[in-house]
ROLUM-857490 format. One line per 8 residues: number of its first residue (from 1); for each residue x, y, z of C-alpha. Coordinates in Angstrom, 1 decimal, padded with zeros to 4 digits. Example, Ala and Ser with C-alpha at 12.3 -4.5 7.8 and 13.67 -1.06 7.14 Angstrom:
% residues 2
1 = 012.3 -004.5 007.8 | 013.7 -001.1 007.1
This chain:
% residues 701
1 = 089.4 124.9 083.8 | 090.4 121.7 085.7 | 092.2 120.4 082.6 | 094.1 123.6 082.0 | 095.2 123.8 085.7 | 096.3 120.2 085.5 | 098.5 120.9 082.5 | 100.1 123.9 084.2
9 = 100.7 121.9 087.4 | 102.1 118.9 085.7 | 104.0 120.7 083.0 | 107.4 118.9 083.7 | 105.8 115.4 083.7 | 104.0 116.3 080.5 | 107.3 117.2 078.8 | 109.0 114.1 080.2
17 = 106.3 111.7 079.0 | 106.2 113.4 075.5 | 110.0 113.1 075.2 | 109.8 109.4 076.2 | 107.1 108.9 073.5 | 109.5 110.1 070.9 | 111.4 106.8 071.1 | 108.6 104.5 070.0
25 = 107.5 107.2 067.5 | 110.9 107.2 065.8 | 110.9 103.4 065.8 | 107.4 103.3 064.4 | 108.2 105.8 061.7 | 111.3 103.7 060.6 | 109.2 100.5 060.6 | 106.3 101.9 058.5
33 = 106.5 100.6 055.0 | 106.2 103.2 052.2 | 104.3 102.3 049.0 | 105.4 103.9 045.8 | 102.9 102.2 043.4 | 099.8 104.3 042.7 | 098.1 101.3 041.1 | 098.0 099.5 044.5
41 = 095.3 101.8 045.6 | 092.7 100.7 043.0 | 089.6 098.9 044.4 | 090.1 095.2 044.9 | 087.0 094.2 043.0 | 088.2 095.6 039.7 | 089.0 093.1 036.9 | 092.5 094.5 036.4
49 = 093.3 094.0 040.1 | 091.8 090.5 040.1 | 093.8 089.7 037.0 | 097.1 090.9 038.5 | 096.4 088.7 041.6 | 095.6 085.7 039.3 | 098.9 086.3 037.4 | 100.8 086.1 040.7
57 = 098.9 083.1 042.1 | 098.8 081.0 038.9 | 102.1 081.9 037.2 | 104.0 083.2 040.3 | 104.5 086.3 038.1 | 103.9 089.7 039.7 | 106.0 092.5 038.5 | 107.1 092.8 034.8
65 = 109.9 094.7 033.1 | 111.6 094.9 029.8 | 115.4 095.0 029.6 | 117.0 096.7 026.5 | 120.6 095.8 025.8 | 122.8 097.6 023.3 | 125.8 096.4 021.2 | 126.0 093.1 023.0
73 = 126.8 089.8 021.2 | 124.1 087.1 021.4 | 126.3 084.8 023.4 | 127.0 087.5 026.0 | 123.3 088.3 026.1 | 122.5 084.7 026.7 | 125.1 084.5 029.5 | 123.7 087.7 031.1
81 = 120.2 086.2 030.9 | 121.5 083.2 032.9 | 123.0 085.6 035.5 | 119.7 087.5 035.8 | 117.7 084.3 036.2 | 119.7 083.5 039.3 | 118.8 086.8 041.0 | 116.4 086.4 043.9
89 = 112.8 086.8 042.9 | 113.4 086.8 039.2 | 110.8 084.2 038.1 | 111.2 084.1 034.3 | 113.4 085.8 031.7 | 112.0 085.6 028.2 | 114.4 086.1 025.3 | 114.3 084.3 022.0
97 = 116.7 081.7 023.3 | 114.1 080.8 025.9 | 112.0 079.5 023.0 | 114.6 078.5 020.5 | 118.4 077.8 020.8 | 120.5 080.7 019.7 | 122.5 078.3 017.5 | 119.4 077.9 015.3
105 = 119.8 080.1 012.2 | 117.6 083.3 012.2 | 115.9 082.1 009.0 | 114.5 079.1 010.7 | 112.9 081.0 013.6 | 109.1 081.3 013.6 | 107.6 084.4 011.9 | 108.1 087.7 013.8
113 = 109.7 085.9 016.8 | 113.2 087.3 016.1 | 111.9 090.8 015.4 | 110.0 090.8 018.7 | 113.3 090.6 020.6 | 115.7 092.4 018.3 | 116.0 095.8 016.6 | 119.2 096.8 014.9
121 = 122.0 096.6 017.5 | 119.6 096.4 020.4 | 118.0 093.3 021.9 | 115.2 093.1 024.5 | 114.3 090.6 027.3 | 111.0 090.3 029.2 | 111.6 089.8 032.9 | 108.9 088.5 035.3
129 = 109.3 088.7 039.1 | 107.6 086.4 041.6 | 106.8 089.5 043.8 | 104.5 092.4 043.3 | 105.3 095.6 041.4 | 106.2 097.8 044.4 | 107.5 095.1 046.7 | 110.8 095.9 048.4
137 = 112.1 092.5 047.1 | 111.2 093.5 043.5 | 113.0 096.8 043.8 | 116.1 095.1 045.2 | 116.0 092.7 042.2 | 115.8 095.7 039.8 | 118.9 097.2 041.4 | 120.8 093.9 041.1
145 = 119.8 093.6 037.4 | 121.1 097.1 036.7 | 124.4 096.3 038.6 | 124.8 093.0 036.7 | 124.1 094.4 033.2 | 126.0 097.7 033.6 | 125.6 100.8 031.5 | 124.5 098.9 028.4
153 = 121.2 097.9 030.1 | 118.0 099.9 030.3 | 115.2 098.7 032.6 | 111.7 099.8 031.9 | 108.3 098.9 033.6 | 106.4 100.0 036.7 | 108.9 098.3 039.0 | 111.8 100.3 037.6
161 = 109.6 103.5 038.0 | 108.9 102.8 041.7 | 112.5 101.9 042.3 | 113.8 105.2 040.9 | 110.9 107.1 042.6 | 111.8 105.5 046.0 | 115.5 106.4 045.6 | 114.7 110.0 044.7
169 = 112.2 110.4 047.5 | 114.6 109.1 050.1 | 117.2 111.6 049.0 | 114.7 114.5 048.9 | 112.5 114.0 051.9 | 114.9 115.1 054.6 | 115.5 118.3 052.6 | 111.7 118.9 052.3
177 = 111.4 119.0 056.0 | 114.5 121.1 056.5 | 113.3 123.7 053.9 | 109.7 123.8 055.4 | 111.0 124.3 058.9 | 113.5 126.9 057.9 | 111.1 129.0 055.8 | 108.2 128.6 058.4
185 = 110.6 129.7 061.1 | 111.7 132.7 059.0 | 108.1 133.7 058.4 | 107.3 133.5 062.2 | 110.4 135.4 063.1 | 109.3 138.2 060.8 | 105.6 138.2 061.7 | 105.5 137.3 065.4
193 = 106.4 139.5 068.4 | 109.1 137.2 069.9 | 112.5 136.0 068.6 | 112.4 132.8 070.6 | 108.7 131.8 070.2 | 109.1 130.3 066.7 | 111.7 127.8 067.9 | 109.5 126.8 070.9
201 = 106.6 126.4 068.5 | 108.7 124.2 066.1 | 109.8 122.0 069.0 | 106.2 121.4 070.1 | 104.9 120.8 066.5 | 108.0 118.7 065.7 | 107.2 116.3 068.5 | 103.6 116.0 067.3
209 = 104.7 115.3 063.8 | 107.0 112.6 065.0 | 104.1 111.1 066.9 | 101.9 111.2 063.9 | 104.5 109.6 061.7 | 105.2 106.9 064.3 | 101.5 106.0 064.7 | 101.3 105.3 061.0
217 = 102.9 102.0 061.9 | 099.5 100.7 062.8 | 098.2 101.4 059.3 | 100.7 098.9 057.9 | 102.0 101.2 055.2 | 101.4 104.7 053.7 | 101.9 106.1 050.3 | 105.1 108.1 049.4
225 = 102.9 111.1 048.7 | 101.5 110.9 052.2 | 104.9 110.6 053.7 | 106.3 113.5 051.7 | 103.5 115.8 052.4 | 102.2 114.9 055.9 | 105.1 116.5 057.9 | 105.0 119.7 055.8
233 = 101.2 120.0 055.9 | 101.0 119.3 059.6 | 103.6 121.9 060.3 | 101.7 124.5 058.2 | 098.2 123.8 059.3 | 098.9 123.4 063.1 | 101.2 126.4 063.3 | 098.1 128.6 063.7
241 = 097.1 126.8 067.0 | 100.5 127.7 068.5 | 100.1 131.3 067.5 | 096.6 131.4 069.1 | 097.9 130.1 072.4 | 100.8 132.5 072.4 | 098.7 135.5 071.7 | 096.1 134.4 074.3
249 = 098.8 133.8 076.9 | 100.2 137.3 076.5 | 096.8 138.9 076.8 | 096.1 136.9 080.0 | 099.4 137.9 081.5 | 098.1 141.5 081.6 | 095.1 140.3 083.6 | 096.8 137.8 086.0
257 = 099.7 138.4 088.4 | 100.9 134.8 088.3 | 102.0 133.7 084.8 | 100.8 130.1 085.6 | 097.2 131.4 086.1 | 097.5 133.3 082.9 | 098.5 130.1 081.1 | 095.6 128.2 082.6
265 = 093.2 130.8 081.3 | 095.0 130.9 077.9 | 094.7 127.1 077.6 | 090.9 127.4 078.2 | 090.5 130.1 075.7 | 092.6 128.4 073.1 | 091.0 125.0 073.5 | 087.6 126.5 072.6
273 = 088.8 128.4 069.6 | 091.2 125.8 068.3 | 088.7 123.0 068.6 | 086.2 124.9 066.4 | 089.0 125.8 064.0 | 090.4 122.3 063.7 | 087.1 120.6 063.1 | 086.7 122.1 059.7
281 = 090.3 121.2 058.8 | 089.8 117.6 060.0 | 086.5 117.4 058.1 | 088.3 118.4 054.9 | 090.9 115.6 055.3 | 088.2 113.0 056.3 | 086.4 113.8 053.1 | 089.4 112.3 051.2
289 = 088.5 108.9 052.9 | 085.4 108.7 050.7 | 087.6 108.1 047.6 | 087.3 104.6 046.1 | 090.9 105.2 045.0 | 092.2 104.4 048.5 | 095.3 106.7 048.4 | 092.8 109.4 049.5
297 = 091.9 107.4 052.6 | 095.6 107.0 053.3 | 096.3 110.8 053.1 | 093.1 111.7 054.8 | 093.6 109.5 057.9 | 097.2 110.5 058.4 | 096.5 114.2 058.0 | 093.3 114.2 060.2
305 = 095.3 112.3 062.8 | 098.1 114.9 062.5 | 095.7 117.8 063.0 | 094.2 116.1 066.1 | 097.6 115.5 067.5 | 098.5 119.2 066.7 | 095.5 120.3 068.8 | 096.5 118.0 071.7
313 = 100.1 119.3 071.5 | 099.0 122.9 071.4 | 097.1 122.6 074.8 | 099.6 120.3 076.6 | 103.1 120.3 075.2 | 103.3 123.9 074.0 | 102.0 125.4 077.3 | 104.5 123.3 079.2
321 = 107.4 124.5 077.0 | 106.3 128.2 077.2 | 106.1 128.0 081.0 | 109.6 126.4 081.2 | 111.1 129.0 078.8 | 108.8 131.9 079.9 | 111.6 134.3 081.1 | 113.8 134.2 077.9
329 = 110.7 134.3 075.7 | 109.4 137.4 077.4 | 112.8 139.0 077.3 | 113.1 138.4 073.5 | 109.7 139.9 072.7 | 109.7 142.7 070.1 | 107.2 144.9 068.3 | 105.3 143.0 065.6
337 = 106.2 144.0 062.1 | 102.6 143.9 061.0 | 101.3 147.5 061.3 | 097.9 148.6 062.7 | 095.3 147.7 060.1 | 092.5 150.1 061.0 | 093.3 152.5 058.1 | 093.6 149.7 055.6
345 = 090.4 148.1 056.8 | 088.6 151.5 056.5 | 089.8 151.8 052.9 | 088.6 148.3 052.0 | 085.2 148.9 053.4 | 084.9 152.3 051.7 | 085.4 150.9 048.2 | 083.7 147.5 048.8
353 = 081.6 147.6 045.6 | 084.8 147.5 043.6 | 085.6 144.1 045.1 | 082.1 142.8 044.4 | 082.5 143.8 040.7 | 086.0 142.2 040.7 | 084.5 139.0 042.2 | 081.8 138.9 039.5
361 = 084.4 139.4 036.7 | 087.0 136.9 038.1 | 084.8 133.9 038.9 | 083.6 133.0 035.3 | 087.1 132.7 033.7 | 088.4 131.1 037.0 | 085.6 128.5 036.9 | 086.2 127.8 033.2
369 = 090.0 127.3 033.9 | 089.2 125.1 036.8 | 087.1 122.7 034.7 | 089.7 122.7 032.0 | 092.5 122.0 034.4 | 090.6 119.0 035.7 | 090.3 117.6 032.2 | 094.0 118.2 031.4
377 = 095.6 116.3 034.2 | 098.0 113.5 033.5 | 098.0 110.0 034.9 | 101.4 108.6 033.7 | 103.5 108.6 036.8 | 106.6 108.5 034.6 | 106.0 112.2 033.9 | 106.6 112.9 037.6
385 = 110.2 112.0 037.3 | 113.1 114.1 035.9 | 114.2 113.4 032.3 | 117.6 112.1 033.4 | 116.2 109.3 035.5 | 117.1 105.7 034.5 | 113.4 104.7 034.1 | 112.7 107.6 031.8
393 = 115.7 106.8 029.6 | 114.7 103.2 029.4 | 111.1 104.0 028.3 | 112.5 106.4 025.7 | 114.9 103.7 024.4 | 112.1 101.0 024.3 | 109.8 103.3 022.3 | 112.5 104.5 019.9
401 = 114.2 101.1 019.2 | 111.2 098.7 019.4 | 108.2 101.0 018.9 | 106.8 099.8 022.3 | 105.3 102.5 024.6 | 103.2 100.2 026.8 | 102.7 096.5 027.3 | 099.4 094.8 028.2
409 = 098.9 091.2 029.3 | 096.1 088.8 028.5 | 094.9 085.9 030.6 | 092.8 083.5 028.5 | 091.4 080.1 029.4 | 094.0 077.4 028.8 | 091.3 075.2 027.3 | 090.6 077.7 024.5
417 = 091.7 076.1 021.2 | 094.9 077.1 019.5 | 092.7 078.0 016.4 | 090.6 080.4 018.5 | 093.7 081.9 020.1 | 095.3 082.5 016.7 | 092.1 084.1 015.4 | 092.0 086.3 018.5
425 = 095.6 087.3 018.1 | 095.0 088.2 014.4 | 092.1 090.4 015.3 | 094.0 092.1 018.1 | 097.0 092.8 015.9 | 094.7 094.6 013.5 | 093.8 097.0 016.3 | 095.3 100.5 015.8
433 = 098.7 100.8 017.7 | 099.2 097.1 018.5 | 102.7 096.1 017.5 | 102.2 092.4 018.1 | 100.7 089.8 020.4 | 103.1 087.2 021.7 | 101.9 083.8 023.1 | 102.6 080.1 022.7
441 = 100.9 080.2 019.3 | 103.4 082.8 018.1 | 106.3 080.7 019.4 | 105.1 077.5 017.7 | 104.2 079.2 014.4 | 101.2 078.5 012.4 | 102.3 075.0 011.3 | 103.4 073.6 014.6
449 = 100.8 072.5 017.2 | 101.4 074.1 020.6 | 101.3 070.5 022.2 | 104.6 069.8 020.4 | 106.4 072.5 022.3 | 108.6 071.3 025.3 | 107.3 071.6 028.8 | 110.0 074.1 029.9
457 = 108.6 076.5 027.2 | 104.9 076.0 027.7 | 105.2 076.3 031.5 | 106.4 079.9 031.1 | 103.2 081.0 029.4 | 100.6 078.4 030.4 | 099.7 077.6 034.0 | 097.2 074.8 033.2
465 = 094.3 077.2 034.0 | 095.4 080.4 032.1 | 097.5 081.1 029.1 | 099.5 084.3 029.2 | 099.9 086.5 026.2 | 101.8 089.8 025.9 | 100.4 092.7 023.8 | 102.9 095.4 022.9
473 = 101.5 098.8 022.0 | 102.8 101.9 020.3 | 100.7 104.1 022.5 | 101.8 105.7 025.8 | 100.2 104.7 029.1 | 097.2 106.9 030.1 | 096.8 108.4 026.7 | 093.5 108.7 025.0
481 = 094.7 106.5 022.2 | 095.8 103.6 024.5 | 092.5 103.8 026.4 | 090.5 103.4 023.2 | 092.9 100.6 022.3 | 092.3 098.8 025.6 | 088.5 099.1 025.0 | 088.8 097.4 021.6
489 = 091.2 094.7 022.9 | 088.8 094.0 025.8 | 085.9 093.6 023.4 | 087.8 091.2 021.2 | 089.0 089.2 024.2 | 085.4 088.8 025.7 | 084.1 087.5 022.4 | 086.6 084.6 022.5
497 = 086.8 084.1 026.3 | 084.1 085.9 028.4 | 086.2 085.1 031.6 | 089.4 086.3 030.1 | 091.2 089.3 031.6 | 093.2 092.2 030.1 | 095.7 093.5 032.6 | 098.8 095.5 032.8
505 = 099.8 099.1 033.4 | 097.6 100.7 030.7 | 094.4 098.9 031.6 | 095.0 099.6 035.3 | 095.6 103.3 034.5 | 092.4 103.4 032.5 | 090.5 102.1 035.6 | 092.3 104.7 037.7
513 = 091.2 107.5 035.4 | 087.6 106.4 035.6 | 087.7 105.8 039.4 | 089.4 109.1 040.2 | 087.0 111.0 037.9 | 084.1 109.9 040.1 | 086.1 110.4 043.3 | 086.7 114.1 042.5
521 = 083.0 114.8 042.5 | 082.4 112.7 045.6 | 085.2 114.3 047.7 | 084.2 117.8 046.7 | 080.6 117.2 047.6 | 081.4 115.5 050.9 | 083.9 118.2 052.0 | 081.6 121.1 051.2
529 = 078.5 119.5 052.9 | 080.6 118.6 056.0 | 082.1 122.0 056.3 | 078.8 123.7 055.6 | 077.2 121.8 058.5 | 080.0 122.6 060.8 | 079.9 126.3 060.0 | 076.1 126.3 060.3
537 = 076.4 124.8 063.8 | 079.3 127.0 065.0 | 077.8 130.3 063.6 | 074.2 129.2 064.2 | 073.4 130.6 060.8 | 071.9 129.4 057.5 | 073.3 132.1 055.3 | 076.9 132.4 056.6
545 = 078.0 128.9 055.5 | 077.0 129.8 051.9 | 079.0 133.0 052.0 | 082.1 131.6 053.7 | 082.3 128.5 051.5 | 081.6 130.7 048.4 | 084.6 132.9 049.2 | 087.0 129.9 049.6
553 = 085.6 128.0 046.6 | 086.2 131.1 044.5 | 089.8 131.1 045.7 | 090.0 127.4 044.8 | 088.6 128.1 041.3 | 091.3 130.7 040.8 | 094.1 128.5 042.2 | 093.2 125.5 040.1
561 = 092.1 127.5 037.1 | 095.6 129.2 036.7 | 097.4 126.0 035.4 | 095.1 126.0 032.4 | 096.0 129.6 031.5 | 099.6 129.0 032.3 | 099.8 125.9 030.0 | 100.6 123.5 032.9
569 = 099.4 120.0 033.3 | 098.9 118.6 036.8 | 099.2 115.1 038.1 | 095.7 113.6 038.5 | 095.7 113.5 042.3 | 096.5 117.2 042.8 | 093.1 118.8 042.0 | 091.3 116.2 044.1
577 = 093.4 116.7 047.2 | 094.1 120.4 046.8 | 090.4 121.4 046.5 | 089.7 119.7 049.8 | 092.9 120.7 051.6 | 092.5 124.4 050.6 | 088.9 124.4 051.7 | 089.5 122.8 055.0
585 = 092.8 124.6 055.9 | 091.8 128.1 054.9 | 088.1 128.4 055.6 | 089.3 129.2 059.2 | 090.4 132.6 057.9 | 086.8 133.4 056.9 | 085.4 131.9 060.2 | 087.8 134.1 062.2
593 = 086.6 137.3 060.5 | 083.0 136.4 060.5 | 082.9 135.5 064.2 | 084.4 138.9 065.0 | 081.9 140.6 062.7 | 079.0 138.9 064.5 | 080.4 140.0 067.9 | 080.6 143.6 066.8
601 = 077.2 143.5 065.2 | 075.5 142.0 068.2 | 077.1 144.6 070.5 | 075.1 147.3 068.6 | 077.5 148.6 066.0 | 076.3 149.2 062.4 | 077.3 147.0 059.6 | 080.1 149.2 058.2
609 = 081.8 149.6 061.6 | 081.3 145.9 062.4 | 082.9 144.8 059.2 | 085.7 147.4 059.5 | 086.6 146.4 063.1 | 086.4 142.7 062.2 | 088.7 143.1 059.2 | 091.2 145.2 061.2
617 = 091.4 142.7 064.0 | 091.6 139.6 061.8 | 094.1 140.7 059.2 | 097.2 140.1 061.4 | 096.1 136.6 062.2 | 095.1 135.8 058.6 | 098.5 137.1 057.3 | 100.5 135.1 059.8
625 = 098.5 131.9 059.1 | 098.5 132.3 055.4 | 102.1 133.2 055.1 | 103.0 130.3 057.4 | 101.2 127.8 055.1 | 102.9 129.5 052.1 | 106.4 129.4 053.6 | 106.1 125.8 054.6
633 = 105.1 124.6 051.2 | 106.6 127.0 048.6 | 110.2 126.0 049.3 | 109.4 122.3 048.8 | 107.6 123.2 045.5 | 110.7 124.9 044.2 | 113.2 122.2 045.4 | 111.5 118.9 044.5
641 = 112.3 117.1 041.3 | 109.2 114.9 041.7 | 106.5 116.7 039.8 | 103.6 115.3 041.9 | 105.2 116.7 045.1 | 106.2 119.9 043.5 | 102.8 120.6 041.9 | 100.9 119.8 045.1
649 = 103.1 122.0 047.3 | 102.9 124.9 044.7 | 099.1 124.7 044.6 | 099.0 124.7 048.5 | 101.4 127.7 048.7 | 099.5 129.6 046.0 | 096.1 128.6 047.5 | 097.1 130.0 050.9
657 = 097.9 133.4 049.4 | 094.8 133.4 047.2 | 092.5 132.4 050.1 | 094.1 135.0 052.2 | 093.5 137.7 049.6 | 089.9 136.5 049.0 | 089.0 136.7 052.7 | 090.6 140.1 053.2
665 = 089.0 141.7 050.1 | 086.0 139.7 049.0 | 084.5 138.5 052.3 | 084.0 142.0 053.8 | 082.2 143.1 050.6 | 079.9 140.1 050.8 | 079.2 140.7 054.5 | 078.2 144.3 053.8
673 = 076.1 143.3 050.8 | 074.3 140.5 052.6 | 074.1 142.1 056.1 | 070.4 142.3 056.4 | 069.9 138.7 055.1 | 072.6 137.5 057.6 | 070.9 139.2 060.5 | 067.6 137.6 059.5
681 = 069.0 134.1 059.2 | 071.4 134.0 062.2 | 070.0 133.0 065.6 | 072.2 135.2 067.7 | 071.8 138.3 065.5 | 068.1 139.0 065.9 | 068.9 142.0 068.1 | 071.4 143.2 065.4
689 = 068.6 143.0 062.9 | 066.3 145.1 065.1 | 069.1 147.6 065.6 | 069.6 147.9 061.9 | 065.9 148.4 061.3 | 065.7 151.1 064.0 | 068.7 152.9 062.5 | 067.0 152.6 059.1
697 = 070.2 151.7 057.4 | 070.2 151.9 053.7 | 071.0 148.6 051.9 | 074.0 149.4 049.8 | 073.7 148.1 046.3
């Protein structure tokens, strides 16, 4: 009570300090770097990551792109190559004139060298940068290359992808927040009992969102997915806490003459309920930190921090705002649009066996669809972008004109003999889908020793420690075919050079597929165990955690099973994150109803009346909470052109509605079915058990 009285007493200083904190929060948000490269989150000890670092250290080559030029004379291409080489952070540009003067007749070029760089009216350059794939400097260089080359130039590669992705995100993100705020506000205006309350809630939540985004500065950088989703998720998840406080405050006003005393009592009541509610949500987000693919940790930390700040804001900033605006807020109160739910609850309880049968019938196909959806996810981040993006057009052109869908790189020991390297290249070019392998041996030709090549040629592909070779493949990144190809190439490489490394986008993607496959199981297990233990401690029951988690898990199976039946493919990160987020964010609905059921049961009411009263009392809060989460995410899902953002928001919106329906219809049925078992295994319900026995209630089958 001391804390709540202090908040009420110092409400104006609380608001002043919070407003002052907005300045460093905005500065911190602006200074936080955003990472658009998913491959950056692979574990550091993977060979592909070690190889990428070696490429940067030994060759000063980090990012890599292909440039496709159409209908351009060779002399103009050579001149453009010279211009590109002068762009900051372009380390090497490889075209056939890098290896042989363009005045040399085509007939005298080494076998396949000309065909590597030319196809019909199109020609291709390989560009290496001295900065990493997602570096801001690399993205600036990509933009300069596009500006220098004009419309005849197509730039492919991961750096082009992250450049386009960054530009698209920066255009869309302000709109995301605007849509989420507008729709969440609309939902609250319809479902709450005050016209002004939603705006006060949004002001309080908005300040906590800014504080969360500002404190991300201390993390160094965050992923673009975290940045895009964190504000929307924090708004949706922490909106409940504001509603709890508002409802509690209005109840307390009827018991206290002074509205400040009412607020102090409301803060006390809200702090107890919100703390318990937020712990399960935070646990769900913290579970993401157990991913070895560290983007999960990135999202988990930011969202757990956001929920914690949301709780703090709910019991400090929001009470202060409500007290300051108390008079207009009370004057603008109106009757809630949600009707009395007693009749509805009675109807649900009356036909509860129907919902048990429905649950039994729905779960098997939902579970099957859930497992199929997890196996049908895609990993190629290029699929997240709209078809009209420059990167997508460049990849299509590269594949159509040159038959190249992905490029791998080999780092082999410089001391490996030319004879062995040629034998290795020959074996690799026999692997299905390999277009060619380009290295110094290909440049020199079979009859010319590599040692006879000039230093300005050899230095581009040999660092003295490693020789660099390029492998162009017909197979798309993250496809089953390219993964099998990578395995075969890796086996050939290790026979000739046990320390050699196969790197590039496709090998990294293969590692990511294997890593995230394990992560999905780990995160699911950790989140379920953590939330199970929290519910067991809060409810002091062994049985209730099983029932509550079963209801929400069934909702998750339905939500993630639908994409399989609808023929939709999800980005790989979506099922991992959504299963945890939906569990953590919506299990509160089940806890709310169960807590009320326990209270009614302990007070001496029979199981039917207890469940009916709990359902009637909980439905309004569940609807407001569920529709708030739906409203905050659905608009973003419809608007966004980035499939990974759109898919995750659609899953969250749909998951909120499905969880809401599962708790309203399925949970009461399970509570009625398992009442005797619940009473026997819940510490505080022993008296309820005895009461049930004395009444000789019949167990309803």
